[in-house]
FIKOLZA-1660 file (N, C-alpha, C; in steps of 0.1 Angstrom, whole numbers, plus 5000, padded with zeros to 4 digits):
% residues 75
   i   px   py   pz ch aa at
   1 3936 9839 1724  A  M  N
   1 3929 9842 1736  A  M CA
   1 3918 9832 1739  A  M  C
   2 3917 9828 1751  A  A  N
   2 3906 9818 1755  A  A CA
   2 3894 9825 1760  A  A  C
   3 3883 9819 1759  A  I  N
   3 3870 9824 1764  A  I CA
   3 3865 9815 1776  A  I  C
   4 3862 9821 1787  A  V  N
   4 3857 9814 1799  A  V CA
   4 3842 9818 1800  A  V  C
   5 3833 9808 1801  A  E  N
   5 3819 9811 1803  A  E CA
   5 3816 9810 1818  A  E  C
   6 3807 9820 1822  A  V  N
   6 3803 9820 1836  A  V CA
   6 3789 9815 1837  A  V  C
   7 3787 9803 1842  A  P  N
   7 3773 9798 1844  A  P CA
   7 3766 9802 1857  A  P  C
   8 3753 9802 1856  A  A  N
   8 3745 9806 1868  A  A CA
   8 3747 9794 1878  A  A  C
   9 3750 9797 1891  A  P  N
   9 3751 9786 1901  A  P CA
   9 3738 9781 1905  A  P  C
  10 3727 9788 1903  A  M  N
  10 3713 9784 1906  A  M CA
  10 3703 9792 1898  A  M  C
  11 3691 9787 1898  A  A  N
  11 3680 9794 1891  A  A CA
  11 3677 9807 1900  A  A  C
  12 3672 9817 1893  A  G  N
  12 3668 9829 1900  A  G CA
  12 3666 9840 1890  A  G  C
  13 3669 9852 1895  A  S  N
  13 3669 9864 1885  A  S CA
  13 3681 9873 1888  A  S  C
  14 3684 9880 1877  A  I  N
  14 3696 9889 1878  A  I CA
  14 3691 9902 1885  A  I  C
  15 3698 9904 1896  A  K  N
  15 3694 9916 1904  A  K CA
  15 3702 9928 1900  A  K  C
  16 3715 9926 1897  A  E  N
  16 3724 9937 1893  A  E CA
  16 3736 9932 1886  A  E  C
  17 3740 9939 1875  A  L  N
  17 3752 9936 1868  A  L CA
  17 3763 9946 1873  A  L  C
  18 3774 9941 1877  A  L  N
  18 3784 9950 1883  A  L CA
  18 3796 9953 1873  A  L  C
  19 3795 9948 1861  A  V  N
  19 3806 9950 1851  A  V CA
  19 3799 9953 1838  A  V  C
  20 3807 9957 1828  A  G  N
  20 3803 9960 1815  A  G CA
  20 3812 9954 1805  A  G  C
  21 3808 9952 1792  A  V  N
  21 3816 9947 1781  A  V CA
  21 3828 9956 1780  A  V  C
  22 3840 9949 1779  A  G  N
  22 3853 9956 1777  A  G CA
  22 3860 9959 1790  A  G  C
  23 3853 9957 1801  A  E  N
  23 3859 9960 1815  A  E CA
  23 3868 9948 1819  A  E  C
  24 3879 9952 1825  A  S  N
  24 3888 9942 1830  A  S CA
  24 3883 9937 1844  A  S  C
  25 3885 9924 1846  A  V  N
  25 3881 9918 1859  A  V CA
  25 3892 9909 1864  A  V  C
  26 3892 9907 1877  A  R  N
  26 3902 9898 1883  A  R CA
  26 3895 9886 1888  A  R  C
  27 3902 9875 1890  A  E  N
  27 3897 9863 1895  A  E CA
  27 3891 9866 1909  A  E  C
  28 3879 9861 1912  A  R  N
  28 3871 9862 1924  A  R CA
  28 3865 9876 1926  A  R  C
  29 3866 9884 1916  A  Q  N
  29 3859 9897 1917  A  Q CA
  29 3844 9895 1915  A  Q  C
  30 3835 9902 1923  A  E  N
  30 3821 9901 1921  A  E CA
  30 3817 9907 1908  A  E  C
  31 3810 9900 1899  A  I  N
  31 3806 9905 1886  A  I CA
  31 3791 9907 1884  A  I  C
  32 3783 9901 1892  A  L  N
  32 3769 9903 1892  A  L CA
  32 3763 9898 1905  A  L  C
  33 3750 9902 1907  A  V  N
  33 3743 9897 1919  A  V CA
  33 3731 9890 1914  A  V  C
  34 3729 9878 1919  A  L  N
  34 3717 9869 1915  A  L CA
  34 3708 9869 1927  A  L  C
  35 3695 9870 1925  A  E  N
  35 3685 9869 1935  A  E CA
  35 3678 9855 1934  A  E  C
  36 3678 9848 1945  A  S  N
  36 3671 9835 1945  A  S CA
  36 3666 9832 1959  A  S  C
  37 3653 9828 1959  A  M  N
  37 3647 9825 1972  A  M CA
  37 3648 9836 1982  A  M  C
  38 3647 9849 1977  A  K  N
  38 3647 9861 1985  A  K CA
  38 3661 9864 1991  A  K  C
  39 3671 9857 1986  A  M  N
  39 3685 9859 1990  A  M CA
  39 3693 9865 1978  A  M  C
  40 3703 9874 1982  A  E  N
  40 3712 9879 1972  A  E CA
  40 3724 9871 1972  A  E  C
  41 3728 9866 1960  A  I  N
  41 3740 9857 1959  A  I CA
  41 3750 9864 1949  A  I  C
  42 3762 9868 1954  A  P  N
  42 3771 9874 1945  A  P CA
  42 3778 9863 1936  A  P  C
  43 3780 9866 1923  A  V  N
  43 3786 9857 1914  A  V CA
  43 3800 9863 1911  A  V  C
  44 3810 9855 1913  A  E  N
  44 3824 9859 1911  A  E CA
  44 3830 9855 1898  A  E  C
  45 3839 9862 1893  A  S  N
  45 3847 9859 1881  A  S CA
  45 3855 9847 1884  A  S  C
  46 3855 9836 1875  A  P  N
  46 3863 9825 1877  A  P CA
  46 3878 9827 1872  A  P  C
  47 3880 9838 1865  A  A  N
  47 3893 9841 1859  A  A CA
  47 3896 9856 1858  A  A  C
  48 3909 9859 1856  A  T  N
  48 3913 9873 1853  A  T CA
  48 3912 9875 1838  A  T  C
  49 3906 9886 1834  A  G  N
  49 3905 9888 1819  A  G CA
  49 3896 9901 1816  A  G  C
  50 3890 9900 1805  A  T  N
  50 3882 9912 1800  A  T CA
  50 3868 9906 1796  A  T  C
  51 3857 9913 1801  A  I  N
  51 3844 9909 1798  A  I CA
  51 3842 9911 1783  A  I  C
  52 3839 9900 1776  A  S  N
  52 3837 9900 1761  A  S CA
  52 3823 9900 1757  A  S  C
  53 3814 9894 1766  A  E  N
  53 3800 9894 1762  A  E CA
  53 3791 9892 1774  A  E  C
  54 3780 9899 1775  A  I  N
  54 3771 9898 1786  A  I CA
  54 3758 9893 1780  A  I  C
  55 3753 9882 1784  A  L  N
  55 3742 9875 1778  A  L CA
  55 3729 9877 1786  A  L  C
  56 3729 9884 1797  A  V  N
  56 3717 9886 1805  A  V CA
  56 3716 9901 1809  A  V  C
  57 3704 9904 1814  A  S  N
  57 3702 9918 1819  A  S CA
  57 3692 9917 1831  A  S  C
  58 3693 9927 1840  A  A  N
  58 3684 9927 1851  A  A CA
  58 3670 9932 1846  A  A  C
  59 3659 9926 1851  A  P  N
  59 3657 9916 1861  A  P CA
  59 3654 9902 1855  A  P  C
  60 3661 9899 1845  A  Q  N
  60 3659 9886 1838  A  Q CA
  60 3659 9874 1847  A  Q  C
  61 3650 9865 1844  A  R  N
  61 3650 9852 1851  A  R CA
  61 3660 9843 1844  A  R  C
  62 3667 9835 1852  A  I  N
  62 3677 9826 1846  A  I CA
  62 3676 9812 1852  A  I  C
  63 3681 9802 1845  A  D  N
  63 3681 9788 1849  A  D CA
  63 3695 9785 1854  A  D  C
  64 3695 9775 1863  A  E  N
  64 3708 9770 1868  A  E CA
  64 3716 9765 1856  A  E  C
  65 3729 9769 1855  A  G  N
  65 3738 9764 1845  A  G CA
  65 3737 9773 1832  A  G  C
  66 3728 9782 1832  A  Q  N
  66 3727 9791 1820  A  Q CA
  66 3739 9800 1820  A  Q  C
  67 3745 9802 1808  A  V  N
  67 3757 9811 1806  A  V CA
  67 3753 9825 1808  A  V  C
  68 3759 9832 1817  A  L  N
  68 3755 9846 1821  A  L CA
  68 3764 9856 1813  A  L  C
  69 3777 9853 1812  A  L  N
  69 3786 9862 1805  A  L CA
  69 3798 9854 1801  A  L  C
  70 3807 9860 1792  A  R  N
  70 3819 9854 1788  A  R CA
  70 3830 9863 1791  A  R  C
  71 3842 9857 1795  A  I  N
  71 3854 9865 1798  A  I CA
  71 3865 9860 1789  A  I  C
  72 3872 9870 1782  A  A  N
  72 3883 9867 1774  A  A CA
  72 3896 9867 1783  A  A  C
  73 3903 9856 1783  A  V  N
  73 3915 9855 1791  A  V CA
  73 3927 9853 1782  A  V  C
  74 3939 9858 1786  A  S  N
  74 3951 9855 1779  A  S CA
  74 3956 9841 1782  A  S  C
  75 3961 9834 1772  A  A  N
  75 3965 9821 1773  A  A CA
  75 3978 9820 1780  A  A  C
% end
C-alpha cells in the first residue's frame, strides 16, 4: 500500500477537518478547509484511499507545503 501526503497549498490556518482517520475518501473530495487572508480554501484529496494519519487540527497555523495528512492508497 502506498502513502500519499497532502501538502498545504498556502500558509494559513486550519478552519475545519472534514474527515477522520480510517475514513475512506475519493479523489477530489474535500477533506479540510484552510483559512488564508480571510478566505476559505477547500483542500481536496489527491487520490482515492483511506485517511491513515492527520497531522494538524483546527485552528492550527500551517505553512505552505506543510504535510497536513496522509492517505493510504492501493497500488
